[in-house]
C-alpha positions in Angstrom: -133.1 -131.8 -161.7 -130.6 -134.0 -160.1 -130.5 -137.7 -161.6 -130.9 -139.8 -158.6 -129.0 -142.7 -159.9 -125.7 -140.5 -160.5 -126.2 -139.2 -157.7 -126.5 -142.5 -155.4 -123.8 -144.0 -157.9 -121.4 -141.2 -157.5 -121.9 -141.1 -153.1 -121.3 -144.7 -153.2 -118.3 -144.5 -155.1 -116.4 -142.2 -152.2 -113.3 -143.2 -150.8 -113.8 -144.7 -147.4 -110.1 -143.8 -146.1 -110.4 -139.9 -147.5 -113.8 -139.5 -146.0 -112.3 -141.1 -142.5 -109.5 -138.8 -142.7 -112.2 -136.0 -143.5 -113.9 -136.4 -140.4 -110.7 -136.6 -138.3 -109.7 -133.2 -139.7 -113.1 -131.7 -138.8 -113.1 -132.9 -135.2 -109.8 -131.4 -135.0 -110.7 -127.9 -136.9 -113.6 -128.2 -133.8 -110.8 -128.6 -130.9 -108.9 -125.3 -132.5 -112.1 -123.5 -133.2 -112.8 -123.8 -129.1 -109.3 -122.5 -128.4 -110.1 -119.8 -130.8 -113.0 -118.6 -128.5 -111.4 -119.3 -125.3 -109.2 -115.9 -127.1 -112.2 -113.7 -126.7 -113.4 -114.8 -123.8 -110.6 -114.3 -122.0 -110.3 -110.9 -122.1 -113.5 -110.4 -120.4 -112.7 -113.0 -117.4 -115.5 -115.3 -118.7 -112.9 -117.9 -120.3 -113.9 -121.5 -117.9 -111.6 -124.6 -118.4 -110.2 -125.2 -121.4 -112.3 -128.7 -121.3 -115.3 -126.8 -120.6 -115.0 -124.7 -123.6 -114.2 -127.6 -125.7 -117.1 -129.4 -124.7 -119.6 -126.2 -125.3 -118.2 -125.6 -128.5 -119.2 -129.3 -129.5 -122.6 -129.4 -128.5 -122.7 -125.7 -130.0 -122.5 -127.8 -133.2 -125.1 -130.0 -132.2 -127.3 -126.8 -132.0 -126.2 -125.1 -135.1 -127.0 -128.0 -137.3 -130.9 -128.0 -136.2 -132.2 -124.8 -135.9 -132.0 -121.6 -138.5 -129.3 -119.7 -139.6 -126.6 -122.0 -138.2 -126.3 -119.7 -135.1 -128.8 -121.5 -132.8 -126.1 -123.0 -131.1 -123.9 -119.8 -130.7 -127.0 -118.8 -128.7 -126.8 -121.8 -126.7 -123.1 -121.5 -125.8 -123.6 -117.5 -124.8 -127.0 -118.9 -122.9 -124.6 -121.6 -120.9 -122.2 -118.9 -119.5 -124.8 -116.2 -118.7 -124.4 -116.2 -114.9 -120.3 -115.4 -115.2 -121.0 -112.2 -116.9 -124.3 -110.9 -115.0 -126.5 -111.0 -118.4 -125.9 -113.2 -121.9 -124.8 -110.0 -123.7 -121.2 -110.1 -122.5 -120.3 -113.9 -124.0 -123.0 -113.2 -127.0 -120.4 -110.7 -127.8 -117.4 -113.0 -127.9 -119.3 -115.7 -129.8 -120.1 -113.3 -132.3 -116.2 -112.3 -132.2 -115.2 -115.8 -132.5 -117.0 -116.4 -135.8 -116.4 -113.2 -137.2 -112.4 -114.5 -136.7 -113.5 -117.7 -138.8 -114.6 -116.1 -141.6 -111.6 -113.5 -141.2 -109.3 -117.1 -141.7 -110.8 -118.4 -144.4 -110.9 -113.8 -146.4 -107.3 -114.5 -145.8 -106.9 -117.7 -147.6 -108.9 -116.4 -149.9 -107.3 -113.8 -150.8 -104.0 -115.5 -151.0 -105.9 -117.9 -153.4 -107.8 -115.8 -155.6 -104.3 -114.0 -156.3 -102.9 -117.1 -157.2 -105.7 -117.9 -159.5 -105.8 -114.4 -160.9 -102.0 -114.8 -161.6 -102.9 -118.0 -163.7 -105.3 -116.1 -165.7 -108.4 -117.8 -163.9 -110.8 -114.6 -164.3 -114.2 -116.6 -163.8 -117.4 -115.7 -161.8 -116.0 -118.2 -158.5 -112.9 -116.3 -158.4 -114.3 -112.8 -158.7 -117.0 -113.5 -156.2 -114.4 -115.6 -153.6 -111.9 -112.1 -154.3 -114.9 -109.6 -153.7 -116.1 -111.2 -150.5 -112.8 -111.8 -149.1 -111.8 -108.3 -149.3 -115.4 -107.7 -148.0 -115.1 -109.8 -144.8 -112.5 -108.0 -143.0 -113.4 -104.8 -144.0 -116.7 -105.8 -142.2 -115.4 -106.5 -139.5 -113.3 -103.7 -138.7 -116.1 -101.6 -139.7 -118.1 -103.3 -136.7 -115.4 -103.1 -134.2 -115.5 -99.3 -135.0 -119.3 -98.6 -135.2 -121.0 -101.1 -132.9 -119.2 -99.4 -129.6 -119.8 -95.9 -130.9 -123.6 -96.6 -131.8 -124.5 -98.0 -128.8 -121.6 -98.1 -125.7 -122.9 -94.7 -124.9 -126.0 -93.1 -122.9 -127.5 -93.5 -119.7 -127.6 -96.5 -117.7 -131.1 -98.2 -118.3 -133.1 -101.4 -118.1 -134.0 -103.1 -121.4 -132.7 -103.6 -124.7 -131.0 -100.3 -124.5 -128.8 -101.7 -121.7 -128.4 -104.7 -122.9 -127.0 -103.2 -126.3 -124.4 -101.0 -124.6 -123.6 -104.2 -122.2 -122.9 -106.0 -125.7 -121.4 -103.5 -127.4 -118.8 -102.7 -124.4 -117.7 -106.2 -124.2 -117.5 -106.7 -128.2 -115.0 -103.6 -128.4 -113.2 -105.1 -124.7 -112.5 -108.7 -126.3 -112.0 -107.4 -130.2 -109.7 -104.6 -129.6 -107.8 -106.2 -127.3 -104.0 -106.7 -129.0 -103.6 -110.6 -127.8 -106.9 -111.7 -128.8 -106.4 -110.1 -132.0 -103.4 -111.3 -132.6 -104.0 -115.0 -131.5 -108.1 -114.8 -132.8 -106.2 -114.0 -136.3 -104.1 -116.9 -136.2 -106.2 -119.2 -134.6 -108.9 -118.1 -137.3 -106.6 -118.6 -140.0 -105.1 -122.4 -138.9 -108.9 -123.5 -138.4 -109.7 -121.8 -142.2 -106.8 -124.1 -143.1 -108.1 -127.2 -141.3 -111.4 -126.4 -143.2 -110.0 -126.1 -146.1 -108.4 -129.8 -145.9 -111.4 -131.1 -145.3 -113.0 -130.1 -148.2 -109.9 -131.2 -150.0 -110.1 -134.8 -149.0 -114.1 -134.7 -149.9 -113.0 -133.5 -153.4 -110.5 -136.4 -153.6 -112.9 -138.9 -152.3 -115.3 -138.4 -155.3 -112.2 -137.7 -157.8 -112.9 -134.5 -158.2 -110.6 -132.3 -159.6 -110.6 -128.5 -158.1 -107.5 -126.0 -158.0 -106.4 -126.0 -154.7 -106.1 -122.4 -154.2 -110.0 -122.2 -155.3 -110.8 -124.2 -152.4 -110.6 -121.0 -149.8 -112.9 -119.1 -151.8 -115.5 -121.7 -152.6 -115.5 -122.4 -148.6 -116.0 -119.1 -147.8 -118.8 -118.8 -150.8 -120.5 -121.5 -149.1 -120.2 -120.8 -145.2 -121.6 -117.1 -146.3 -124.6 -118.8 -147.2 -125.6 -120.8 -143.6 -126.5 -117.5 -142.2 -129.6 -117.5 -144.8 -132.8 -117.0 -142.4 -134.8 -119.0 -144.5 -133.9 -122.7 -144.1 -132.1 -124.6 -140.8 -128.2 -124.1 -140.8 -128.6 -122.7 -144.6 -129.9 -126.1 -146.1 -130.4 -126.0 -149.6 -128.7 -122.1 -150.2 -125.2 -123.5 -148.9 -125.9 -126.9 -151.7 -126.4 -124.4 -154.5 -123.4 -122.6 -153.7 -120.9 -125.4 -154.1 -123.1 -126.7 -157.3 -122.7 -123.2 -158.8 -119.0 -122.9 -157.7 -117.5 -126.2 -159.0 -119.6 -126.1 -162.3 -116.7 -123.6 -163.9 -114.0 -126.2 -162.9 -116.1 -128.7 -165.1 -117.3 -130.7 -162.1 -121.2 -131.5 -163.5 -124.6 -130.7 -161.6 -125.0 -134.1 -160.2 -121.4 -134.9 -158.8 -121.3 -131.3 -157.6 -124.5 -132.1 -155.4 -123.1 -135.4 -154.3 -119.8 -133.3 -153.1 -122.3 -130.9 -151.3 -124.3 -133.5 -149.7 -120.7 -135.2 -148.5 -120.2 -132.0 -146.8 -123.4 -132.2 -145.3 -123.0 -135.7 -144.0 -119.5 -134.6 -142.2 -121.6 -131.7 -140.7 -124.2 -133.7 -139.2 -121.8 -136.4 -138.2 -119.4 -134.0 -136.4 -122.9 -132.5 -134.9 -123.5 -136.2 -133.8 -120.6 -136.3 -131.7 -122.0 -132.7 -130.0 -124.8 -134.6 -129.6 -123.4 -137.4 -127.8 -120.8 -135.1 -125.8 -124.4 -132.9 -124.5 -126.3 -136.7 -123.6 -123.4 -137.7 -121.8 -121.6 -134.0 -120.0 -125.1 -131.9 -120.4 -124.8 -128.4 -120.8 -123.8 -127.0 -117.4 -120.7 -124.2 -116.8 -119.6 -125.2 -112.9 -120.3 -121.9 -111.1 -116.6 -121.7 -110.3 -115.5 -121.7 -113.6 -113.2 -118.5 -114.3 -111.0 -116.7 -116.2 -107.7 -119.1 -116.9 -105.2 -116.6 -116.7 -104.7 -114.5 -113.5 -103.6 -111.7 -115.6 -106.4 -111.4 -118.0 -108.7 -108.0 -117.7 -112.1 -108.8 -116.1 -115.5 -107.3 -117.2 -115.6 -104.9 -120.0 -115.0 -101.2 -118.6 -115.6 -98.2 -120.8 -115.2 -98.6 -123.9 -111.5 -97.9 -126.0 -111.9 -94.6 -128.2 
């Protein structure tokens, strides 16, 4: 059990400048995430103006914060673009690709970080777990790009769930295998992951927590994967437990580690509040005339590449 007094004392001692910088970097990361999503929308001819994509990204964070698994906002974004694709399946496929690209970006940094930690003689549980997950994420992404179209894209055009799965699979393959989307999705995914690591480094600094920089990408990856646990809103509780588990081997006490986890949560809620303000001011509607951002972008997903 956490010592409430020690926890409150740790939170109150947080450096305000570091917290402010962390919040600023988090908002920048959300804008970068919008560009990453746009990369996967463009091959399907679904990309609205960049300002709309940024707005939907911010509003999506608001719904992610208050719906189970941290994916409620993704469903919302897909729903808003459904009229531009005749169904919700194609935009939903781009949202999945966007999420996976973000995890791949963290995995890339995680692989580099764990290699540095292994070279420094750190073979502890966190380093091993981060290395395994950093290897697993790209494998899962690649397998999904190969398996999903093969499993669901073929078959007769019928109504119902089967038709939606085929539409999703075709869009998933068309956007996920498009060379430009692969290049830029991966590059922007690494950039957004780096910003997220910077946010965590600043929050650790605000509490005077000393953790090797190379260990942070793996820790962030482990904690991020906990948000998909469908038992609480946005993985609440599981994510905080992951931070405590990861920081312990680096000499961070339970109360201080929990204070760090709560600061991460507070930053997430604060950025979500910005999304709520954007929603209250601008709403979530996408103009009917919104279309591709480039004239040479492929339009609707065609037959699945083989």
